[in-house]
C-alpha positions in Angstrom: -8.3 211.8 -72.4 -7.8 213.1 -68.8 -4.2 214.0 -69.9 -4.3 214.6 -73.7 -1.3 214.9 -76.0 -2.5 218.2 -77.4 -5.1 220.8 -76.6 -6.2 224.1 -78.2 -4.6 227.4 -77.3 -7.4 229.4 -78.9 -9.8 231.7 -77.3 -12.2 234.3 -78.6 -9.4 236.2 -80.4 -8.8 233.2 -82.8 -12.5 232.8 -83.5 -12.8 236.5 -84.2 -9.8 236.2 -86.6 -11.6 233.4 -88.4 -14.8 235.4 -88.6 -13.0 238.5 -89.9 -11.7 236.4 -92.9 -15.2 235.0 -93.5 -16.6 238.5 -93.5 -13.9 239.7 -95.9 -14.7 237.1 -98.5 -11.0 236.7 -99.2 -10.3 233.1 -98.4 -7.2 232.3 -100.4 -3.7 233.5 -99.5 -3.7 237.3 -99.1 -3.0 240.2 -96.8 -3.3 238.4 -93.5 -0.8 235.8 -94.6 1.6 238.5 -95.7 1.2 240.3 -92.3 1.8 237.1 -90.4 4.9 236.3 -92.4 6.4 239.7 -91.4 5.4 239.2 -87.8 6.8 235.7 -87.7 10.1 236.8 -89.3 10.4 239.7 -86.8 9.8 237.4 -83.8 12.4 234.9 -85.0 14.9 237.5 -85.9 15.0 236.6 -89.6 14.8 238.8 -92.6 12.2 236.7 -94.5 9.4 234.2 -93.8 7.3 232.2 -96.3 4.1 230.6 -95.0 2.9 227.3 -96.5 0.1 224.8 -95.7 2.1 222.5 -93.4 5.5 221.9 -91.7 6.0 219.0 -94.2 5.5 221.4 -97.1 8.0 223.8 -95.4 10.6 221.0 -95.5 9.8 220.3 -99.1 10.2 223.9 -100.2 13.4 224.3 -98.2 15.1 221.4 -100.1 13.5 222.4 -103.4 14.9 225.9 -103.1 18.4 224.6 -102.7 18.0 222.8 -106.0 17.1 226.0 -107.9 19.4 228.6 -106.4 21.9 230.2 -108.8 25.2 229.3 -107.0 26.1 225.8 -105.7 22.7 224.2 -106.1 22.1 221.0 -104.2 22.1 218.5 -107.0 21.0 214.9 -107.1 23.5 212.5 -105.6 24.8 215.0 -103.0 25.1 213.6 -99.5 23.0 215.1 -96.6 23.5 213.9 -93.0 20.3 213.3 -91.0 19.6 212.1 -87.5 18.1 208.6 -87.2 15.2 209.9 -85.1 12.9 212.3 -86.7 9.6 212.6 -88.5 9.1 211.1 -92.0 8.9 214.4 -93.8 12.3 215.4 -92.6 13.6 212.7 -94.9 11.1 212.5 -97.8 12.0 215.8 -99.6 15.7 214.7 -99.6 14.7 211.5 -101.3 12.4 213.3 -103.7 15.2 215.5 -104.9 17.5 212.6 -105.5 19.8 213.3 -102.5 21.7 210.6 -100.6 20.8 210.4 -96.9 23.4 209.5 -94.3 21.9 208.5 -91.0 23.7 209.2 -87.8 22.8 208.1 -84.3 21.3 210.4 -81.7 22.6 211.2 -78.2 20.9 209.0 -75.6 20.2 212.0 -73.4 19.5 215.0 -75.6 17.8 212.9 -78.4 19.5 215.2 -80.9 22.7 214.3 -82.8 25.4 212.3 -81.1 27.9 215.0 -81.9 31.0 212.8 -81.8 29.3 210.5 -84.4 28.2 213.5 -86.4 31.7 214.7 -86.8 33.0 211.3 -87.7 30.1 210.8 -90.3 31.2 213.6 -92.5 32.7 212.5 -95.8 34.1 214.3 -98.9 30.6 214.0 -100.4 28.8 215.7 -97.6 27.1 218.8 -98.8 24.6 219.5 -96.0 23.6 218.6 -92.4 20.0 218.6 -91.4 19.7 219.5 -87.7 16.4 218.4 -86.2 15.6 220.1 -82.9 13.6 217.2 -81.3 10.6 217.7 -79.0 11.5 221.4 -78.4 15.2 220.8 -77.6 17.8 222.8 -79.4 20.9 221.2 -80.8 24.3 222.3 -79.6 24.8 224.7 -82.4 28.1 225.9 -81.0 29.6 222.4 -81.4 28.0 221.9 -84.8 29.6 225.1 -86.0 32.9 223.8 -84.8 32.3 220.4 -86.5 31.5 222.1 -89.9 34.4 224.6 -89.5 35.4 226.1 -92.8 34.1 223.2 -94.9 31.6 223.9 -97.7 28.7 222.2 -95.8 25.3 223.8 -95.5 23.4 223.7 -92.2 19.6 223.3 -92.4 17.1 223.2 -89.6 13.9 221.2 -89.2 12.5 223.2 -86.2 8.9 222.0 -86.6 8.7 220.7 -83.1 10.7 223.4 -81.4 9.2 226.8 -82.1 10.2 229.3 -79.4 13.3 227.3 -78.2 16.4 229.4 -77.7 20.1 228.6 -77.9 22.5 231.2 -76.6 19.9 234.0 -76.9 18.9 233.1 -80.4 15.8 231.4 -81.7 16.2 227.9 -83.0 15.3 227.6 -86.7 17.6 230.6 -87.5 21.0 228.9 -87.2 20.9 227.3 -90.6 20.7 228.8 -94.1 17.0 228.0 -93.8 14.8 226.7 -91.0 11.3 225.3 -91.0 8.4 225.5 -88.5 5.0 223.9 -88.1 1.8 225.4 -86.8 -0.3 222.2 -86.8 -2.9 221.8 -84.1 -0.7 219.9 -81.7 2.3 222.3 -82.0 3.2 225.4 -80.0 1.0 227.7 -82.0 -1.8 226.5 -84.2 -3.2 227.8 -87.4 -5.1 224.5 -87.9 -2.6 223.4 -90.6 0.4 225.5 -91.5 4.2 225.8 -91.8 6.8 228.4 -92.3 10.3 228.7 -93.8 12.6 231.5 -92.6 15.9 232.6 -94.1 18.1 235.7 -94.4 19.0 234.9 -98.0 17.0 237.1 -100.4 17.5 234.8 -103.4 16.2 231.8 -101.5 13.2 233.9 -100.3 12.3 234.7 -103.9 12.8 231.0 -105.0 10.5 229.9 -102.1 7.8 232.5 -103.1 7.8 231.1 -106.7 7.9 227.4 -105.6 5.0 227.9 -103.2 2.5 228.9 -105.9 2.9 227.0 -109.1 6.4 228.2 -109.9 4.9 231.4 -111.4 6.1 235.0 -111.1 2.9 236.5 -109.7 4.1 236.7 -106.1 7.6 237.9 -106.8 8.7 241.5 -106.5 9.1 243.4 -109.8 12.9 243.2 -109.5 13.8 239.8 -108.1 16.7 237.3 -107.9 15.1 234.5 -109.8 14.2 235.8 -113.3 14.2 239.0 -115.4 12.3 242.1 -114.2 8.6 241.6 -114.2 6.5 243.2 -116.8 4.0 245.9 -115.8 1.5 244.1 -117.9 -0.5 242.1 -115.3 -2.1 239.9 -117.9 1.3 238.9 -119.4 2.6 238.1 -115.9 -0.5 236.2 -114.6 0.6 232.8 -116.0 4.3 233.1 -116.4 6.1 230.0 -115.0 9.8 230.0 -114.2 10.3 227.1 -111.7 8.8 223.6 -111.4 6.8 224.5 -108.3 3.8 223.3 -106.2 0.6 224.7 -104.8 1.3 224.6 -101.1 -0.2 228.0 -100.3 -1.8 228.6 -96.9 -5.4 229.8 -96.5 -5.9 233.5 -95.5 -7.6 232.1 -92.4 -4.3 230.5 -91.4 -2.5 233.9 -91.6 -5.2 235.6 -89.5 -4.9 232.8 -86.9 -1.1 233.1 -86.9 -1.3 236.8 -86.1 -3.4 236.0 -83.1 -1.3 233.1 -82.0 2.2 234.7 -82.4 1.3 237.3 -79.8 0.7 234.5 -77.4 3.9 232.5 -78.1 6.0 234.0 -75.3 3.4 233.1 -72.7 2.9 229.6 -74.3 6.6 228.9 -74.2 6.9 230.3 -70.6 4.1 228.1 -69.4 5.5 225.0 -71.1 8.9 225.6 -69.5 7.2 226.0 -66.0 5.5 222.7 -66.6 8.8 221.2 -67.5 10.3 222.3 -64.2 7.5 220.5 -62.4 7.7 217.4 -64.6 11.5 217.1 -64.0 11.0 217.5 -60.3 8.3 214.8 -60.3 10.2 212.3 -62.5 13.3 212.3 -60.2 11.4 210.0 -57.9 11.3 207.4 -60.7 14.9 206.7 -61.7 13.9 203.8 -63.9 12.8 206.4 -66.4 15.2 208.6 -68.4 14.1 212.0 -69.7 15.4 214.3 -72.3 18.4 216.4 -71.3 17.8 220.1 -72.1 20.2 222.0 -74.3 19.8 225.8 -74.2 16.2 226.7 -73.4 13.9 224.1 -74.7 10.3 225.0 -75.6 9.3 221.5 -74.4 7.0 220.2 -77.2 6.3 217.2 -75.0 8.0 215.0 -72.3 9.9 212.0 -73.4 10.3 208.9 -71.2 12.7 206.1 -71.9 12.4 203.0 -69.8 15.8 201.9 -68.5 16.9 198.3 -69.1 16.9 197.4 -65.4 13.5 199.1 -64.8 11.7 195.9 -64.0 8.9 197.2 -66.2 8.5 197.2 -70.0 7.4 200.1 -72.2 4.3 198.1 -73.2 3.2 197.9 -69.6 3.8 201.6 -69.1 1.8 202.5 -72.2 -1.0 200.2 -71.1 -1.1 201.7 -67.6 -1.2 205.2 -69.1 -3.9 204.2 -71.5 -6.0 202.8 -68.6 -5.6 206.2 -66.8 -6.5 208.2 -69.9 -3.0 209.6 -70.3 -2.3 209.9 -74.1 1.0 208.6 -75.4 2.9 208.3 -78.6 6.3 206.9 -79.7 9.1 209.4 -79.6 8.5 210.9 -83.0 9.1 208.1 -85.5 11.7 206.2 -83.4 14.5 204.7 -85.4 13.4 205.7 -88.8 15.7 203.3 -90.7 13.6 200.4 -89.6 10.7 201.5 -91.9 10.0 199.7 -95.2 10.0 203.0 -97.1 13.8 203.1 -97.0 13.8 200.5 -99.9 13.2 203.6 -102.1 16.0 205.7 -100.6 19.6 206.1 -101.6 21.2 206.1 -98.1 24.0 204.9 -95.8 24.2 204.5 -92.0 27.3 205.7 -90.1 28.3 203.1 -87.6 25.4 201.7 -85.6 22.2 203.3 -84.4 22.2 201.9 -80.9 20.7 204.9 -79.1 18.1 205.4 -81.8 17.1 201.8 -81.3 16.7 202.3 -77.6 14.5 205.3 -78.3 12.5 203.1 -80.7 12.1 200.1 -78.4 11.9 201.7 -75.0 10.7 205.3 -75.5 7.4 207.2 -75.5 6.3 210.7 -74.9 3.4 212.5 -73.2 2.0 215.9 -73.8 2.8 219.4 -72.6 0.5 222.3 -72.8 0.2 226.1 -72.4 -1.5 225.9 -69.0 -0.4 224.5 -65.6 -0.6 220.7 -65.6 -1.5 220.3 -61.9 -4.1 217.6 -62.1 -2.4 215.9 -65.0 0.9 215.5 -63.1 -1.0 214.2 -60.1 -2.5 211.6 -62.3 0.8 210.8 -63.9 2.4 210.4 -60.4 -0.4 208.1 -59.2 0.2 205.8 -62.2 4.0 205.7 -61.8 3.5 204.9 -58.1 1.3 202.0 -58.8 3.8 200.6 -61.4 6.6 201.0 -58.8 4.7 199.1 -56.2 3.7 196.3 -58.4 
């Protein structure tokens, strides 16, 4: 592709990091993962970070941890509000833990929650709100805090697309009780595959550590918040299981890559934001296309385009023209997720209608953003948009 959706942000430092792990002979989760967890938590301003093998696994562990905490666990049948536009593994862990999903429409401009609808969607059964920061764009967490008020409702964050985004001076992913991140190849930083959960809650941190690796005690501190004090007998503790966990550990190589990448994140986000300024200036010439309205300081995962009803061109034509010009495109995340057959397995409800999510689904697409100036790419984009306008 002349204008790809994603590209590598690696240089010799990442390849040296890989080689250092190869030379060490320690390939499974070890010291490099631990060092990266500390560095990532520090960067985000959180007390704790747990690295896993993907952002999807991060979401799974976040929901699982709420089931096993000591006070007010999130039990099957509890209602969790979710936006109608997000990725599949925002929703799947909620289904897998027997929770009832309540879908709410998104705002037509921000592509995050329609906040009026969010407030109206809350019922007496609502136990949690999942805030998804879409395509790098923060939610309006000030308004969400007002909506929740003093009610006993948890705020969780799926921040897998929005690493490095900032709202009122604070990193997204840190406004909820827990927040998740992804370091998949196409995301802001890449550890090949990888994901993180951050929290300030010590008990949840310990639960996450156990759930990540088989539900055993091996990776817990001697005195912990999940079980009794660990024995000094390493043999006795080696196969002691306390929670019904998983094996979603990252590789040691992923931790080493993360250490190299996290140092570059400020530059990566800065360059993406500069590209966004250029993109917004370019797209003003084409009012038949609507773009995402920024809240706070977006880290601009990609650039959304929604074809307006009176555009005189259909999305299919735009996608075809982009394809002919080798501009890579995708739907805006998963569009209106409730249209998918998989919902036959879910316990769910829909608040009102999902008119904006349906527009995103039927008329939306997004193109890539990168960690380097998109000069030639934007020239190509403009030339395609000009041809479409003329025809």
